[in-house]
C-alpha positions in Angstrom: 126.0 181.7 84.2 126.1 177.9 82.9 128.4 177.3 86.1 126.5 178.5 88.4 123.0 176.8 87.8 125.3 173.6 88.2 126.6 175.0 91.3 122.9 175.5 92.6 121.6 172.4 90.9 124.8 170.8 93.4 123.5 172.9 96.0 119.8 172.3 96.0 121.2 168.1 95.6 122.6 167.2 98.6 119.7 169.3 100.9 117.6 167.9 99.7 119.2 164.9 100.3 120.3 165.1 103.6 117.3 166.5 104.4 115.3 162.5 104.0 118.1 161.8 105.0 117.2 162.6 108.6 113.1 161.9 107.6 113.7 158.4 106.9 115.8 159.0 110.2 113.7 160.1 112.0 110.9 158.0 110.4 112.7 154.8 111.5 111.0 154.9 115.1 114.4 154.3 117.0 113.5 156.6 119.8 110.8 154.5 120.5 112.4 151.0 120.7 113.6 149.3 124.7 114.7 146.2 124.9 114.2 143.5 127.7 115.2 139.9 129.0 112.0 137.3 129.5 113.0 134.3 131.2 111.2 131.8 129.5 110.5 127.9 132.4 110.6 124.6 131.3 111.7 124.3 127.6 113.0 120.5 127.6 113.9 120.6 123.2 114.2 122.4 120.6 111.3 122.0 118.8 110.1 123.3 122.6 112.4 127.1 121.6 111.4 127.2 117.8 107.2 127.6 119.1 108.8 130.4 122.5 110.7 131.7 119.5 107.5 132.4 117.1 104.6 133.4 118.8 107.1 136.1 120.3 108.2 136.6 116.5 104.4 137.3 116.8 103.5 139.5 119.1 102.5 143.1 117.6 105.5 145.1 118.4 108.5 143.2 118.6 111.2 144.0 116.3 113.7 141.0 117.0 113.8 138.1 119.6 117.2 136.0 120.1 116.4 133.3 122.5 118.8 130.5 124.2 117.4 127.7 124.6 119.6 126.0 127.3 119.1 129.4 129.8 115.7 130.0 128.6 116.4 133.8 128.5 114.4 135.5 125.2 116.5 139.6 124.5 113.7 141.2 122.5 114.2 143.8 121.1 110.0 145.7 121.2 108.3 149.2 120.8 107.1 151.0 123.8 103.7 152.3 121.2 102.8 149.0 120.9 104.0 146.5 123.6 105.3 146.7 127.0 107.8 143.5 128.7 104.8 142.4 131.1 102.1 142.0 127.9 105.3 140.0 125.5 105.5 137.6 129.3 102.2 137.5 129.6 101.4 136.2 125.7 104.1 133.4 125.7 102.8 132.3 128.9 99.4 132.7 127.6 100.1 131.3 123.8 103.0 127.6 124.8 102.2 127.1 128.6 105.7 127.8 129.3 106.0 130.6 132.1 107.3 133.9 131.6 108.6 136.6 133.3 110.2 139.8 132.6 113.6 140.0 133.9 115.3 142.7 133.0 113.6 146.4 131.0 116.3 148.2 129.2 115.2 151.5 127.7 117.6 151.8 124.4 119.5 155.3 124.5 117.8 157.9 122.6 121.6 158.9 121.4 122.0 155.4 119.3 
């Protein structure tokens, strides 16, 4: 009887941890993420690049930013439910006065 109780507890714990993992994976919202590349014209120094990067990081829905100051290309991961690539580019232009435009918009593969 004691072995049966231990086995039952182990089974319940295993099932619960699997369920919690599945719920947390679904809550991460990876299926709502997308990636875009924005070209920012006119950045002449590292201070300009820092200002553009700070503006991008403040944008609602943006989760990561990789900015190459030499090429002016910013690769941005964002939540599709909160913003669009066009809104992000418009905000960069508005906040930094550097002309910005969307170069590429890539939806993340939902199987990842």
